[in-house]
PLY file of the C-alpha trace (Angstrom):
ply
format ascii 1.0
element vertex 333
property float x
property float y
property float z
element edge 332
property int vertex1
property int vertex2
end_header
-38.22 -62.39 17.39
-37.07 -58.77 16.57
-33.37 -58.50 14.74
-30.56 -56.53 16.57
-29.45 -53.48 14.39
-25.93 -54.36 12.93
-22.97 -52.80 14.70
-20.35 -51.18 12.62
-16.98 -50.28 13.77
-14.33 -48.03 11.79
-12.28 -51.56 10.68
-15.98 -53.18 9.30
-16.54 -49.70 7.65
-13.01 -49.95 5.80
-13.30 -53.19 4.52
-16.64 -52.27 2.96
-15.36 -49.13 1.41
-12.52 -51.09 -0.17
-15.10 -53.28 -1.79
-17.53 -50.46 -3.16
-16.96 -46.91 -3.58
-20.38 -45.88 -4.60
-23.04 -47.85 -2.20
-23.94 -47.24 1.26
-25.33 -49.95 3.14
-27.17 -49.20 6.38
-29.01 -51.69 8.34
-31.21 -50.51 11.27
-29.96 -47.35 13.27
-26.14 -46.41 12.38
-24.02 -44.34 14.63
-23.26 -41.13 13.01
-19.82 -41.10 13.66
-19.32 -44.53 11.73
-21.01 -43.13 8.82
-18.85 -40.26 8.61
-15.63 -42.71 8.78
-17.21 -44.66 6.02
-17.65 -41.99 3.74
-14.44 -40.65 4.50
-12.68 -43.81 3.57
-14.97 -44.04 0.48
-13.98 -40.74 -0.75
-10.10 -41.45 0.05
-10.11 -44.43 -1.89
-11.95 -43.12 -4.84
-9.87 -39.80 -5.00
-6.73 -42.23 -4.60
-7.60 -44.40 -7.56
-8.19 -41.29 -9.74
-5.21 -39.79 -8.78
-3.32 -42.75 -9.58
-5.01 -42.73 -13.10
-4.37 -38.92 -13.38
-0.66 -39.75 -12.62
-0.41 -42.36 -15.14
-1.90 -39.92 -17.83
1.03 -37.53 -16.81
3.86 -39.91 -16.91
2.83 -41.46 -20.03
4.25 -38.22 -21.80
7.82 -39.45 -20.60
7.70 -42.57 -22.31
9.91 -43.28 -25.59
8.05 -43.70 -28.99
8.24 -47.38 -29.20
6.88 -47.91 -26.04
4.02 -45.53 -26.90
3.26 -47.34 -29.81
3.13 -50.60 -28.06
0.51 -49.12 -25.65
-1.96 -47.99 -28.63
-3.03 -51.62 -28.67
-4.12 -51.50 -24.69
-7.70 -50.42 -24.92
-8.57 -51.00 -21.10
-11.08 -48.05 -19.79
-10.53 -46.56 -16.31
-11.54 -43.29 -14.75
-9.09 -40.33 -14.60
-9.20 -36.35 -13.68
-10.80 -37.43 -10.55
-13.63 -39.30 -11.85
-14.62 -36.92 -14.71
-13.83 -39.10 -17.62
-12.67 -42.37 -18.90
-9.48 -42.91 -20.56
-7.38 -45.91 -21.66
-3.32 -46.55 -22.01
-4.36 -46.40 -25.85
-5.97 -42.93 -25.60
-2.95 -41.67 -23.37
-0.31 -43.00 -25.87
-1.91 -41.31 -28.85
-2.35 -38.24 -26.88
1.45 -38.26 -25.99
2.50 -39.24 -29.48
0.74 -36.26 -30.86
2.33 -33.98 -28.22
5.50 -34.86 -29.23
4.84 -33.88 -32.62
7.16 -34.13 -35.52
9.58 -36.02 -33.33
7.38 -39.08 -33.39
6.50 -38.87 -37.22
8.83 -41.64 -38.50
8.09 -44.01 -35.45
4.42 -43.57 -36.13
4.65 -43.90 -39.97
6.63 -47.18 -39.34
3.86 -48.59 -37.37
1.14 -47.44 -39.66
3.00 -49.65 -42.27
4.18 -52.66 -40.08
2.05 -53.08 -37.39
-0.07 -56.30 -37.39
-2.78 -55.07 -35.10
-5.55 -52.88 -37.17
-6.34 -50.77 -33.98
-2.87 -49.75 -33.84
-2.68 -48.83 -37.50
-6.04 -46.95 -37.42
-4.39 -44.92 -34.40
-1.25 -44.07 -36.22
-3.14 -42.74 -39.10
-5.19 -40.52 -36.85
-2.21 -39.40 -34.81
-0.27 -38.47 -38.30
-3.40 -36.48 -39.26
-3.18 -34.60 -35.87
0.40 -33.91 -36.28
0.46 -32.58 -39.78
3.85 -33.30 -40.82
4.06 -33.82 -44.53
6.54 -36.77 -44.33
3.36 -38.58 -43.30
1.76 -38.50 -46.81
3.13 -41.14 -48.43
2.61 -43.74 -45.73
-0.86 -42.73 -45.83
-1.69 -42.68 -49.28
-0.22 -46.38 -48.67
-2.66 -46.68 -45.87
-5.71 -46.10 -48.53
-5.04 -49.62 -49.72
-4.94 -51.42 -46.10
-6.94 -54.27 -45.84
-9.12 -53.00 -43.04
-11.81 -50.55 -43.69
-11.29 -48.43 -40.69
-7.51 -47.94 -41.23
-8.72 -46.67 -44.79
-11.21 -44.44 -43.42
-8.74 -42.81 -40.71
-6.04 -42.32 -43.57
-8.46 -40.67 -45.70
-9.22 -38.22 -42.77
-5.68 -37.70 -41.80
-4.63 -36.99 -45.57
-7.42 -34.02 -45.53
-5.93 -32.57 -42.38
-2.37 -32.48 -44.10
-3.83 -30.96 -47.21
-1.06 -32.01 -49.43
-1.97 -31.96 -53.18
-0.28 -35.23 -53.78
-3.18 -36.70 -52.01
-5.91 -35.65 -54.53
-5.71 -38.53 -56.95
-5.61 -40.91 -54.25
-8.47 -39.43 -52.35
-10.29 -39.45 -55.92
-9.53 -43.09 -55.97
-10.87 -43.60 -52.60
-14.22 -42.27 -53.58
-14.98 -45.78 -55.07
-13.74 -47.69 -52.12
-16.17 -50.60 -51.11
-16.51 -49.41 -47.63
-18.85 -46.52 -47.27
-17.09 -44.80 -44.33
-13.98 -44.46 -46.41
-15.81 -42.99 -49.48
-17.40 -40.48 -47.24
-14.30 -39.48 -45.50
-12.64 -39.46 -49.13
-15.32 -37.01 -49.89
-14.88 -34.86 -46.93
-11.09 -34.65 -47.32
-11.31 -33.27 -50.74
-12.94 -30.33 -49.22
-9.47 -29.05 -48.84
-8.81 -28.90 -52.12
-11.78 -26.75 -53.40
-9.94 -24.95 -56.21
-8.85 -28.41 -58.12
-10.85 -29.11 -60.98
-10.19 -32.59 -61.02
-12.41 -33.39 -57.67
-15.46 -32.26 -59.61
-16.78 -34.90 -61.73
-16.05 -37.72 -59.34
-17.77 -35.70 -56.37
-20.72 -35.09 -58.90
-20.69 -39.06 -59.55
-21.22 -39.65 -55.67
-24.53 -38.10 -56.11
-26.00 -41.39 -57.13
-24.63 -43.09 -54.23
-27.36 -42.94 -51.65
-24.77 -43.49 -48.79
-22.25 -40.48 -49.91
-24.71 -38.01 -50.92
-24.24 -35.92 -47.70
-20.56 -35.95 -47.77
-20.39 -35.06 -51.66
-22.84 -32.04 -51.43
-20.80 -30.79 -48.33
-17.67 -30.63 -50.47
-19.53 -29.48 -53.57
-20.86 -26.73 -51.70
-17.17 -25.50 -51.49
-16.46 -25.44 -55.02
-17.13 -22.52 -57.30
-17.72 -24.39 -60.67
-20.35 -23.78 -62.79
-20.67 -27.70 -63.21
-21.75 -28.26 -59.61
-25.19 -26.19 -59.70
-26.14 -27.79 -62.93
-25.44 -31.21 -61.42
-27.52 -30.81 -58.06
-30.38 -29.50 -60.34
-30.35 -32.76 -62.30
-29.68 -34.75 -59.36
-32.02 -33.02 -56.81
-35.05 -35.10 -57.08
-33.35 -38.56 -56.88
-31.67 -37.48 -53.39
-32.54 -38.86 -50.27
-34.35 -36.63 -48.17
-31.41 -35.86 -45.69
-29.33 -34.91 -48.76
-32.12 -32.59 -49.95
-31.99 -30.84 -46.65
-28.25 -30.60 -47.00
-28.08 -29.39 -50.68
-30.85 -26.68 -49.64
-28.78 -25.82 -46.61
-25.37 -25.80 -48.05
-26.15 -24.07 -51.20
-28.40 -21.40 -49.77
-25.79 -20.56 -47.31
-22.88 -20.48 -49.74
-24.69 -18.82 -52.83
-27.70 -16.94 -51.36
-29.84 -15.71 -54.21
-27.85 -17.80 -56.75
-29.21 -21.07 -55.27
-32.98 -19.93 -55.84
-33.83 -22.19 -58.58
-32.64 -25.25 -56.25
-34.37 -24.12 -53.23
-37.70 -23.77 -55.59
-36.97 -27.61 -56.27
-37.53 -27.95 -52.64
-40.55 -25.95 -52.28
-42.24 -28.31 -54.61
-40.73 -31.35 -53.20
-43.57 -33.70 -51.62
-41.95 -34.01 -48.37
-43.19 -31.47 -45.87
-39.73 -31.47 -44.47
-38.04 -30.26 -47.48
-40.76 -27.83 -48.12
-40.12 -26.38 -44.44
-36.07 -26.15 -45.56
-37.13 -24.21 -48.53
-39.12 -21.86 -46.80
-36.46 -21.42 -44.18
-33.78 -20.59 -46.98
-36.03 -18.30 -48.65
-36.50 -16.50 -45.43
-32.80 -16.36 -44.00
-30.71 -16.69 -47.19
-32.66 -14.54 -49.92
-35.64 -12.92 -48.45
-35.41 -9.40 -50.27
-35.20 -11.32 -53.44
-38.35 -10.33 -55.36
-38.34 -13.86 -56.93
-39.08 -15.22 -53.25
-42.43 -13.92 -52.92
-44.44 -16.18 -55.57
-43.25 -19.35 -53.98
-43.48 -18.19 -50.67
-47.19 -17.62 -51.19
-47.83 -20.81 -52.64
-46.26 -22.45 -49.50
-48.35 -20.20 -47.12
-51.20 -22.24 -48.64
-49.48 -25.49 -48.15
-51.61 -28.52 -46.86
-49.08 -28.68 -43.80
-49.50 -26.52 -40.68
-45.91 -26.26 -40.28
-44.84 -25.29 -43.70
-47.49 -22.45 -43.79
-46.18 -20.98 -40.75
-42.83 -21.16 -42.08
-43.87 -19.70 -45.23
-45.95 -16.79 -43.43
-43.10 -15.96 -41.21
-40.97 -15.52 -44.11
-43.38 -13.03 -45.80
-43.90 -10.88 -42.71
-40.23 -10.69 -42.31
-39.94 -9.55 -45.92
-42.64 -7.15 -45.36
-40.85 -5.59 -42.28
-37.44 -5.51 -43.91
-38.83 -3.90 -46.80
-40.63 -1.28 -44.56
-37.40 -0.75 -42.36
-35.44 0.12 -45.45
-37.75 2.49 -46.86
-37.67 4.48 -43.71
-33.81 4.63 -43.59
-33.01 8.29 -44.88
-30.98 8.02 -48.32
-27.51 7.92 -48.02
-25.40 10.94 -49.57
-23.65 9.79 -52.51
0 1
1 2
2 3
3 4
4 5
5 6
6 7
7 8
8 9
9 10
10 11
11 12
12 13
13 14
14 15
15 16
16 17
17 18
18 19
19 20
20 21
21 22
22 23
23 24
24 25
25 26
26 27
27 28
28 29
29 30
30 31
31 32
32 33
33 34
34 35
35 36
36 37
37 38
38 39
39 40
40 41
41 42
42 43
43 44
44 45
45 46
46 47
47 48
48 49
49 50
50 51
51 52
52 53
53 54
54 55
55 56
56 57
57 58
58 59
59 60
60 61
61 62
62 63
63 64
64 65
65 66
66 67
67 68
68 69
69 70
70 71
71 72
72 73
73 74
74 75
75 76
76 77
77 78
78 79
79 80
80 81
81 82
82 83
83 84
84 85
85 86
86 87
87 88
88 89
89 90
90 91
91 92
92 93
93 94
94 95
95 96
96 97
97 98
98 99
99 100
100 101
101 102
102 103
103 104
104 105
105 106
106 107
107 108
108 109
109 110
110 111
111 112
112 113
113 114
114 115
115 116
116 117
117 118
118 119
119 120
120 121
121 122
122 123
123 124
124 125
125 126
126 127
127 128
128 129
129 130
130 131
131 132
132 133
133 134
134 135
135 136
136 137
137 138
138 139
139 140
140 141
141 142
142 143
143 144
144 145
145 146
146 147
147 148
148 149
149 150
150 151
151 152
152 153
153 154
154 155
155 156
156 157
157 158
158 159
159 160
160 161
161 162
162 163
163 164
164 165
165 166
166 167
167 168
168 169
169 170
170 171
171 172
172 173
173 174
174 175
175 176
176 177
177 178
178 179
179 180
180 181
181 182
182 183
183 184
184 185
185 186
186 187
187 188
188 189
189 190
190 191
191 192
192 193
193 194
194 195
195 196
196 197
197 198
198 199
199 200
200 201
201 202
202 203
203 204
204 205
205 206
206 207
207 208
208 209
209 210
210 211
211 212
212 213
213 214
214 215
215 216
216 217
217 218
218 219
219 220
220 221
221 222
222 223
223 224
224 225
225 226
226 227
227 228
228 229
229 230
230 231
231 232
232 233
233 234
234 235
235 236
236 237
237 238
238 239
239 240
240 241
241 242
242 243
243 244
244 245
245 246
246 247
247 248
248 249
249 250
250 251
251 252
252 253
253 254
254 255
255 256
256 257
257 258
258 259
259 260
260 261
261 262
262 263
263 264
264 265
265 266
266 267
267 268
268 269
269 270
270 271
271 272
272 273
273 274
274 275
275 276
276 277
277 278
278 279
279 280
280 281
281 282
282 283
283 284
284 285
285 286
286 287
287 288
288 289
289 290
290 291
291 292
292 293
293 294
294 295
295 296
296 297
297 298
298 299
299 300
300 301
301 302
302 303
303 304
304 305
305 306
306 307
307 308
308 309
309 310
310 311
311 312
312 313
313 314
314 315
315 316
316 317
317 318
318 319
319 320
320 321
321 322
322 323
323 324
324 325
325 326
326 327
327 328
328 329
329 330
330 331
331 332
């Protein structure tokens, strides 16, 4: 016996639209008018829900500080901006407190010190870093000793944003934290104080830490101190592959031909990837330096195809640039 097509009317369509906004269930031959009604109510319910969420995200800016801080603990997810992104009461409250700026600093600082919820303390540290009010320095320094690692990590990041010199010593101490993300964030935060000689040796010591080498190198690359390049030359062979690439990239970009000896170490590395990075550094950071010719010729005969390709490309580019410079008329003195 053949089954009859299911008949749909507007009321049944509405019920199905309420139960699912995204799935269309069609059995047999469906009346075009009913399908239109179904789609209409589906879109209507979806837009209405998103509009309510968007309205909530707007109204939250009117709430007082205590209510917003209490909302930081609520991480439930829902769609907003007409389904374009997810948000939560916690996210909306954090944005509102950042928007209030210096007016909310004391309330947020108090929650950072007194809340029993680690998530709230972490968010408070983040908010203070976004507001960048120097009244938050002491609460954030205290938060570097929080029992929860993620709170200490957020505090280190925020102290970097504040760029207050009182944070230097506490951040140096945080370089020895047991939690790797804290050490990394402290190293990155110290990037804001490149002229302070106190940070050089502690950052050099991080080059022995396999988990923090990248962050340390990024900060050391901002420091103009002769101790830095000497330390990099000594430590290079013991770095992990990612850190070697980072060292070549950072120091060649910052120092150009002054980083030649470091890049040569990379050209002699056993890893083809590191040798490729060195060939590119020669090419784009110091190609007109006559010293690059010998290591590039050596790399052009490398056993790895991609290393040879990068080296030959660099040598060709050097020759082209030299010809272009030679063809230019001399400028009058």
